[in-house]
C-alpha positions in Angstrom: 0.0 -4.6 16.9 -3.0 -6.3 15.3 -3.2 -5.4 11.6 -6.2 -5.7 9.3 -6.1 -5.8 5.5 -9.3 -5.4 3.5 -9.8 -7.1 0.2 -12.9 -6.3 -1.8 -14.3 -5.0 -5.1 -15.1 -1.4 -4.2 -17.6 0.7 -6.2 -16.1 2.1 -9.3 -16.7 5.8 -9.5 -18.9 5.9 -6.5 -17.1 7.8 -3.7 -19.9 7.9 -1.2 -20.3 4.1 -1.5 -16.6 3.5 -1.0 -16.5 5.8 2.0 -19.3 3.9 3.5 -17.3 0.6 3.0 -14.4 2.2 4.7 -16.6 3.1 7.6 -18.1 -0.3 7.8 -14.9 -2.2 7.6 -13.1 0.1 10.0 -15.8 -0.6 12.6 -15.4 -4.3 12.1 -11.6 -4.2 12.2 -11.8 -2.3 15.5 -14.2 -4.9 16.9 -11.6 -7.5 16.0 -8.9 -5.6 18.0 -7.1 -4.2 15.0 -5.1 -0.9 15.4 -4.6 -0.3 11.7 -6.6 -1.3 8.6 -5.2 -1.1 5.1 -7.4 -0.7 2.0 -6.5 -1.0 -1.7 -5.1 1.5 -4.1 -7.4 4.4 -5.2 -10.1 2.8 -3.1 -12.1 6.0 -2.5 -12.7 6.4 -6.3 -11.9 3.2 -8.1 -8.8 2.7 -10.3 -9.7 2.1 -13.9 -11.6 5.3 -14.6 -9.3 7.1 -17.0 -9.8 10.9 -17.2 -12.9 10.7 -14.9 -10.4 10.5 -12.0 -9.8 14.3 -12.6 -13.4 14.9 -11.6 -13.4 12.6 -8.6 -10.0 13.7 -7.2 -10.0 15.8 -4.0 -7.5 17.7 -2.0 -6.1 16.6 1.4 -7.8 17.8 3.6 -11.2 17.8 1.8 -14.6 16.1 2.1 -13.5 12.5 1.4 -10.5 12.8 3.7 -12.7 14.3 6.4 -15.1 11.3 6.1 -12.1 8.9 6.4 -10.9 10.7 9.5 -14.4 10.6 11.1 -14.5 6.8 10.4 -11.1 6.3 12.0 -12.1 8.4 15.1 -15.5 6.8 15.5 -14.1 3.3 15.3 -10.8 4.0 17.1 -8.6 2.4 14.4 -6.0 3.9 12.1 -6.8 3.8 8.4 -4.5 3.6 5.4 -6.3 3.8 2.1 -5.6 4.6 -1.5 -6.8 8.1 -2.4 -7.0 10.2 -5.6 -5.4 13.4 -4.5 -5.7 16.8 -6.2 -3.0 19.4 -5.4 -3.7 22.5 -7.5 -3.6 21.4 -11.2 -1.7 18.2 -10.4 -3.2 14.7 -9.7 -1.5 12.2 -7.4 -2.1 8.5 -6.9 -1.8 8.7 -3.1 -2.3 6.8 0.1 -3.4 8.6 3.2 -2.6 7.4 6.7 -5.1 8.6 9.3 -4.5 8.2 13.1 -7.1 6.6 15.4 -8.2 10.1 16.4 -8.9 11.0 12.8 -5.8 13.2 12.3 -3.6 13.0 9.2 -0.4 11.2 9.8 1.1 10.8 6.4 0.4 11.1 2.6 2.4 8.9 0.3 2.3 9.7 -3.4 3.0 6.8 -5.7 6.5 7.2 -7.0 6.6 4.6 -9.8 3.7 5.1 -12.2 2.5 2.1 -14.1 1.9 2.3 -17.8 0.9 5.1 -20.1 -2.5 5.8 -18.5 -1.0 6.5 -15.1 1.8 8.5 -16.6 -0.7 10.7 -18.4 -3.0 11.3 -15.4 -0.6 11.5 -12.4 2.4 13.3 -11.3 4.9 10.9 -9.7 5.7 11.3 -6.0 9.2 12.3 -5.0 9.7 11.0 -1.5 9.5 8.0 0.7 8.6 8.2 4.4 8.4 6.1 7.6 6.1 7.0 10.5 5.7 5.4 13.9 2.2 4.1 14.6 1.3 2.2 17.7 5.1 1.7 18.5 5.6 0.1 15.1 7.5 1.9 12.3 5.4 1.8 9.1 6.6 2.6 5.6 4.1 3.1 2.7 4.3 2.0 -0.9 1.6 1.8 -3.6 1.3 -1.1 -6.0 4.1 -0.8 -8.6 6.3 0.9 -6.0 6.9 -2.4 -4.2 8.0 -4.1 -7.4 11.2 -2.1 -7.1 13.5 -3.6 -4.5 15.2 -0.3 -3.9 12.0 1.3 -2.7 11.3 -1.3 0.0 15.0 -1.4 1.0 15.1 2.4 1.4 12.1 2.2 3.8 13.8 -0.5 5.8 17.0 1.4 6.0 14.9 4.3 7.3 13.6 2.0 10.1 10.4 0.5 8.7 9.3 -2.7 10.4 6.1 -2.9 8.3 5.8 -2.0 4.6 2.1 -1.4 3.9 1.0 -1.5 0.2 -2.4 -0.5 -1.1 -2.5 -2.1 -4.6 -4.7 -2.9 -7.6 -2.9 -5.9 -9.0 -4.6 -7.2 -12.2 -4.3 -10.3 -14.3 -2.1 -11.7 -15.5 0.3 -10.5 -12.8 -0.6 -13.0 -10.1 3.1 -13.7 -9.5 3.6 -10.4 -7.8 1.2 -11.4 -5.0 2.3 -15.0 -4.8 6.1 -14.6 -5.0 7.3 -11.1 -5.1 5.6 -9.9 -1.9 7.0 -12.8 0.2 10.4 -12.1 -1.4 10.2 -8.4 -0.3 9.4 -9.5 3.3 12.2 -12.1 3.2 15.0 -10.0 1.7 14.3 -7.2 4.2 13.2 -9.3 7.1 10.2 -7.2 7.9 6.4 -7.5 7.7 4.6 -6.7 4.4 0.9 -6.0 4.1 -0.6 -6.1 0.6 -4.2 -4.9 0.1 -5.7 -5.7 -3.3 -9.1 -5.4 -5.1 -11.3 -8.2 -6.4 -13.7 -8.3 -9.3 -13.3 -6.3 -12.5 -13.3 -2.7 -13.6 -13.7 -2.0 -17.3 -11.2 -4.2 -19.1 -9.2 -5.0 -15.9 -9.7 -8.2 -13.8 -8.2 -8.0 -10.4 -6.5 -11.0 -8.9 -7.1 -10.6 -5.1 -4.6 -12.6 -3.1 -4.1 -9.9 -0.5 -1.7 -11.0 2.2 0.1 -10.2 5.4 3.6 -11.7 5.3 6.0 -12.2 8.1 9.7 -11.3 8.2 10.7 -14.9 7.3 8.5 -14.8 4.1 5.7 -16.8 5.7 2.1 -16.0 5.1 0.4 -14.8 8.3 -2.9 -14.4 6.4 -3.8 -14.6 2.7 -7.1 -14.2 0.8 -8.2 -16.0 -2.3 -8.6 -14.5 -5.7 -12.3 -13.5 -5.6 -13.4 -13.3 -2.0 -14.2 -10.2 -0.1 -12.3 -10.6 3.2 -10.8 -8.9 6.1 -7.4 -10.4 6.9 -6.0 -10.1 10.5 -2.6 -10.8 11.9 -0.7 -9.9 15.1 2.6 -8.2 14.3 5.3 -8.7 17.0 8.6 -6.8 16.3 10.4 -9.7 18.1 9.7 -11.7 15.0 12.0 -9.3 13.1 14.7 -9.8 15.7 14.3 -13.5 15.4 14.5 -13.5 11.6 17.7 -11.5 11.8 19.3 -13.5 14.6 21.3 -15.9 12.3 21.8 -13.6 9.3 20.7 -10.0 8.6 20.4 -9.0 5.0 20.4 -5.3 5.9 23.3 -5.5 8.3 25.4 -7.8 6.1 25.2 -5.5 3.0 28.4 -4.3 1.4 27.3 -0.7 0.4 30.7 0.1 -1.0 30.3 -2.5 -3.7 27.0 -1.1 -5.1 26.6 2.5 -3.8 27.2 3.7 -7.4 24.0 2.0 -8.5 21.9 5.1 -7.8 24.2 7.2 -9.9 24.3 5.0 -13.0 22.3 6.4 -15.9 19.4 4.2 -16.8 20.6 1.9 -19.7 17.0 1.1 -20.5 15.4 4.5 -20.5 12.5 3.1 -22.4 12.2 -0.7 -22.1 11.1 -2.4 -25.3 7.4 -2.8 -25.2 6.9 -0.6 -22.2 4.9 2.6 -22.0 
């Protein structure tokens, strides 16, 4: 499957402009032969908007989702994009996966909320999911989710071959894009796609460096810090088989040694200096 990852600034607080970008980029990705295009976190609205996100949030389905579905169907390409979702009185930092025919395939709600602002605005998601898309099994995480090795490993144990991550990585956290994302790919021997923003939004400066990483930790495509760019890479599941041919981290685990980890109470319920 040919995968596309879009890196760009987005239009903070301007939903119609961002939907227009999704439409434009989806058409270009399809013209390049992509079957799936991944956009950054909260791309339909912007990220650093504080309480204004309550005004911009929409249900799924709803007008913004319908526009995304129409863009997918018209271009003939699946779309995964960050989305500010309203469900009753609750807000979720979500990612919606739309099929090539415009139908909803999955909604992932960010499980690990980052900092006090996200914790005040959003309800954390409570589930992880893997879906099959174009004969490739895709797991979805959002930004901070992927910084927890357990989350990516859970998706891989559920069969994920690609972990797709809409994100808004900001300075000074460049190390996540440079080192942690290749590590997630390597330790799970799967593809990882990381779609970040560029530019600035309020007091946040985004660091770009979106990437598509192979199951051996190698960059298949990577953007710079400030450029608007559409990354493309062909994902062949045989590369996963090859990476696991001499050693297989998932297969060589010793679950009996660390199965209790999930049951151990958090010794750092509130890390010093954390929100």
